[in-house]
Each structure stands twice: as C-alpha cells, then as structure tokens.
N, C-alpha and C positions, 0 to 999 in steps of 0.2 A: 502493498500499499504505500510506502514511504516511496519510494523509485518511483512508482506512478503517479504522484503528488509533485515529485520534482521536474519527471518528465512533461506534464502537462503545465508546467509553472514555467517550464524554460521553454516553453514550443509557445505560452502567449505571450513571453517576453517579446519573443522573437517579431512576434503577430506585432505588437504594439508598435515596435521600434520602426519595423518596416511600414507600416500601413498610414504615414504620411499626414495629410490634411486631417483624415477620419479621429487620427490620435488626437489629435492637436483639439480639435471641436471637443474631443471626449473630455480632454484634460480640464477647457476651460469649464465644459459645463459642469463638471462635479468641483470646481476652484480646488484642483489638487498640483497646480503647478509650484512646482518646486524654487523660492529664491534662493541661490545657493552666490557663495563669495569666495573665490577659488586665491588660495596663497602657495604662492612656487618659488622656488627656487633655482627656476629657468637656466638654464644653462649647462649644468653640471652635469645632469643626466638624461638620458634623450625621453624615457616614461614620462615627465613633466607633460613633454609636448602629445605624446601620444592621447594621455589625459584630458589635456584641454581640445584635443579635436571630437573626446568623445562628446563633451561638455558642448560643444557647439552644433554637435548632430543630435543632442537632446535638446537642444534651444529651438533645432530648422523644423523638429517635429511638434514644439507645442510643451514639450516635457518638461522644461525648466527657464527660470530667468535668469542670466549670468549679473547678479549687480552690479560686483566688482572684481578685478583681477589683480593682485596684492603681490609685488616683488618682493621675496622672503632673501635675497641676495643682494650684497651690494655693490651693484653694477651698472653703468647706462644701458650695455648691450643685453641685458635680461629684459631692461623695459623695453627697451625699442624692437627685440625680437617680438615680446605679446603685441606690443602695435602694429609690429609685420601680421600677425596671426590673428588678429581682431579685423584689421582691414581686410585682408585676403578669403577670410570667413565671410564675410560682410557684417560685422557689427563693428564699425568704425568708433560707437560713440561710447562702447564698456568703458567705463573707466579705469582708471590703472592708478596704484599706489606706487611710489618706489620706497627704498629703504635708504638710509644714510645713516653713518657710522657703525652698520653691524657686518654681517662675516662676507671675507671676499675670496674667492679661490677662483684664481685665473690659472691658466694652463694650456697646451695646445688643444684638449680637448673641448675647450668649452667653443661649442658649437652654433652659441648663440651669436657668438662676435663671429665666428666662420660665415653664418650666412648672413650677418649683416652686411657685413665687405663685398657679399656678392655682386656681379655686375654682368652687363651684356650690352656689350659696345659704347664703354664706359655710361651707362645708365644704371642705376641700381636694380637689382632682378624683381624685388619685392617694392610695391606703396608701402608710404606708410601713411598714420592719418595724424601725427603728432608733431611737430617744431620744436619743442625743446623740451628736452625730457627732465632737465632740471627742476624746471615749474612745476610739475607733476607735484600733488600735495604726499607727504609722509604716510605712509601707509594707515599710522594707529591713528590717524586723525581722519584719514577716508572711510575705516571703518567706521569712527562714530557718525559720520555723517550720514553714509548706507544705512544703519543698523536705526538710527532715530526715527528715517523715516518709514519704517517697516512695521506691520502689524504686531503683535506679542506673538512672542515662540511663533516665527514663522522663518528664520532664516536656518541655512545648514550651509556650516563652515566647512571646506573642506580644506585641510591644509597637509601639503605635499613635500615641504622642505624644514625648515628652521622655525623652531617657535616665536624668534624673535618679534615679528610685527604683533604676534597675541600676547607675550609678556606684557608689552609696551602699551598696548589696550588696555590690560589689565591695570594697569596704574593711572592713567587718564583721570584729570579729575573735569570735572563739569565746563561746559563751554558753551559757545552760542550755538551749537549744536544741541544739546542735552544737556539736562538740570542734575543728571544721575551721573554717577562716575564710572568707569569704562565696567569695572567689575560689577555694578546694578544693572549698566546697560545690557550687558550679555547676559545675566538672569533673566533678563524682560523679554530680548528680542531673538534670543537665541535658541533653536531647537536642538539641533545636533550639531557635534563638531565629531568632521571622519579625520582621522589622522594618520598617515603614513611615518609609522617611525618605531622605532624600539624592535627586539629580541626578544622573545621569552620560550627558547630553548633549553633546555640541560644544561647546556654549556655554551651560556649566551656570547651574543658578539657586542664591541662598541659600536651600535647600527649609527651611519654616516650622519643621518638629519639632527641625532640628541648627540653627538661627540661633537661636533663642529659648535651648539650653542649651548651647552652643559645648564647654565643660569637659567635660560629663558627658558627650556624644557622642564627644568626642576619647577619654576614657579609655574607653567602652564598646568600641568600635572597634581598639583599642590592646591592651587587654588584658583581654577577654572569651575566658576559655579554652574556647571549644568554636565547633561550626557557629551562623554568621551569615548566612543569605540575608535580602535586601534588597528588598523592593518599592519601587523607587524612584517619583518622582513623573510620569514620563512615562507610566507602567502604569495608574495610577489616571486617572490625566487622560484617558486614551484612552475609557475605559468609562465613561459617563453614567448614571446612574440619574435615570431619566424620574418629572417631576413626575405625569405624566397617571395613572402608578399609584397613589402619593399620595393625589391625588384621588378614582380610581375605583374601588380596589383593596380597600379597606378600610372598606367600608361592614357594620361587622359589628353594630351596634346598640350599641355598647361604646367610651368614652374610650380612645383608644391613645396610652401614651406617647412611643412612637417618634414616631408619625404627627402628634401633638402639639406635637415638637421639632423636626421637619420643618417645621411651617406657621410657628412662629415662631422660626426661623434665617436667613429670608430670605422677602422678599416674592412670593407665588407669584404663576402659575408659577416654577418653576426646576428644571434640572436641575442634577444635584451629579457630581461625580468620586467614585469608590468606591475611594479611596487606601485605609483601611483594611481593606476587604472584602478586597483582592486579599492584604493580608498576612494575612487570617486564614484565608483560600480555600487560600494555597499551605499552611498550618499543618497544614489539614486533612486535605490532596490532596496531599501534597508529592512524591508516587511519579507522578502525573496526568500528562499531556499539555496539562496548559490553558496553562502558561507555558515560553515558552524562558528557557532559565539561560545567564549568563556561565562563560567557564572559570572556575577556581577563582583566587584572588588575596587579595592585604588591599587592604582600606579606608583610607584615612587622612583626616579634617577638618582641613582649613586653619584656621588662628586667625580666617579670616573668615567659616567658615563653608560653606566648599564641598567636598564629597566628590569625593575621587579615587581610582580603581581602579588595583591596580597589578596585574598577572599575576603568578602563582606559581604553582608545579605544588605548593606544601605551605601553601598560602595555605588561611583557614579561612573566607573570604568568597566569597559568589556574590551577584549580581543577576539580576532576573528582567527578560524584555519580551515583549511581544503583538505580533504583527500584526494586520489588521483582521480577520483572518477567527475568530482568536483573542480579540480584544477581543468582537465580537459574540457568540459561543458562552457567554462570561462573563458576559458583560449578560443574556442571559436565562437564564442558568443562576441570576444571584442573582433577578431577578425572580420567576421559580418560585418559590424557595427563601422570599424572604421575606415574598410573600404567602399563602403557607399558614396558616394558625391554629394560633397555639401549643397544645400539648396543654393547659398547665395555667393558661391566663389566667385571672387575677384579675375574675371581673366584679362582684360585687358588692363593696360596704364592709364 
C-alpha cells in the first residue's frame, strides 16, 4: 500500500508540473501559491543554479512566486549572475539582495565569474537588467522589506548557502519597514525555512555551508523562531545530476546561462550532487513522500562546524533522508523538470 501511495503521489506531481496553465489556474483558485525567498551562494557550486532553474519553472506553472533572491556570497559576480538568470528566464524585476563583508570564496571554479565574462563578437553573451550592483540593497534589509508586506505565516525561505543573511536578519531592529525586530518579523511572517546544510552521518563531516560561517549557522539554529527542515549533505550526494543531460538535452538553438554555468564549473563530463535541489524540492512539496523525515528535535552547531541532532518532542527542527528508490525517483523528477523549456526565456538580446 505504501509503494502504491508513493507511485500515485509521484505520478500526480509529474502531471501537475507538466500541465502548464491548467495547474496555474487550479493553484490560484485554491490560494496555494507559495511565496518564496531564495538565499544562495551562487558561484561556489553549480547545484544552486539547477535549483534556481527549478524555481523559475515552478513560477512559470503558477506554483509559486519568487519574492526575492538573496546572495549570501560576498561577490559582485554572484549578484550579476543572478541578474543574468532572472533576465534570461523572463523575471527581470525579481528583487536581489547583496551581501557585504561576508564570506568570500573566489577561485578558478567560480562559474558565475566565468559566465559573466562570456562574450560573442565583443558583446556580453547574456543580457542584464541591472546597471549598478553596488546599489542593490543589503540582503538582511531587503528581507525586512519583503517580509513586512506579506500575510502572516505565508513565506517559505530556501537557504542553500551560508547562514550570514539570516543571522543578520535576526539581529535587525525595528525600522521604516516594520515596527518588529528581525526575530519577531520572522516569527510572524515565515511559514517554513528549508535549509541545505550539515551532515548527520555516524561520522559527520564539516559540511561546506556550515563551516564557512560557523557563528551565523550557530545563531540560525539556536535562535530561529520557527520550523527548520534540513536537507543534509548525504541526501544530495545520493542523487547525482547527469552530465549527459547537460550535453544532450538543451539543443534549443540559444545560449543558456544554466548550461554555460555547468560547462564552466568543472571539466566535462561530470555528474554533480543535487544538494540545493533537494532543499528546493522539499520547500515546494513539503507534504509529499519524496523524502523520509527524522523525528522532531534540535540541531546544534559545534565550534568546529559539526552539526548534531538532539531528539525532542518540542523541537522545531527535522532533517531529511532518502532510500535508494526515492533517490532514483527524485533524480528522474529533476531531469524531467529541468529539461523543460522555460515559458518566458529570453532568446534575443
């Protein structure tokens, strides 16, 4: 019975995401559109871009609205790449928040920088919609502006990088956007925080998103006034996005920033773990059976950057896991969704 229920849910999900306008209409009628803020360290790993592609596809179908995209990597190339993505997918007005005096990781695999520098006949390969990235608002302030305008308990935040922006949000005082402190504003407006971070294996590793800003991760898990669902390192590692899909399934006769990012990140061909995609999938399908869930508890981040889970019936945290069968079905789902043509993609400069 359990397997039958899973198969039915999976087929239903595929139908909904491929039914286009009909699904958008049903979602609007049921008032179930998800309001999402995406917090990303784009440029460090290509899974951020695959996850962002998913969000644009969900937006195309009427499944959700992207309220804003926050950059939690201190790099102009990261915000510029987000602008390229927004513009190419047909959503140039999505607000972007920048990070100042935060984590900086710049090396040869920074695909955001590589793609931003691409040219064709001396002209940038991809169009931008912003002119001065230095004038973008700080992410923790943009959070306050966006959250203050939303209905209570209506916002889903997907955090797939460092916790810097969210920790700073918690510390904000009342301002022109809201009389509430950051912590009060989160408690009032946020429904769910879906995070890619940490590791809960028997011999846990110091996971990248945690260890690069340990104080912010500690503050996030200790002080966030609401539910946190974590997709840890082991989930995305088990689901590899195939290089052959990138090589064979995007022959659309147009340059694609997500594809170019993939090609400029590692020497091809390489499969890549879907860490950030899994946190995005849970955020948009929290009631599905794609994942197994832990019992409730509290996550603690040690001074060394290790994540520990302590079961508690009053806890606000859970973490996800997948078995082999779930991993394969999620992988198939990712491929099906990401290889769909965007509804509003920008073809001409």
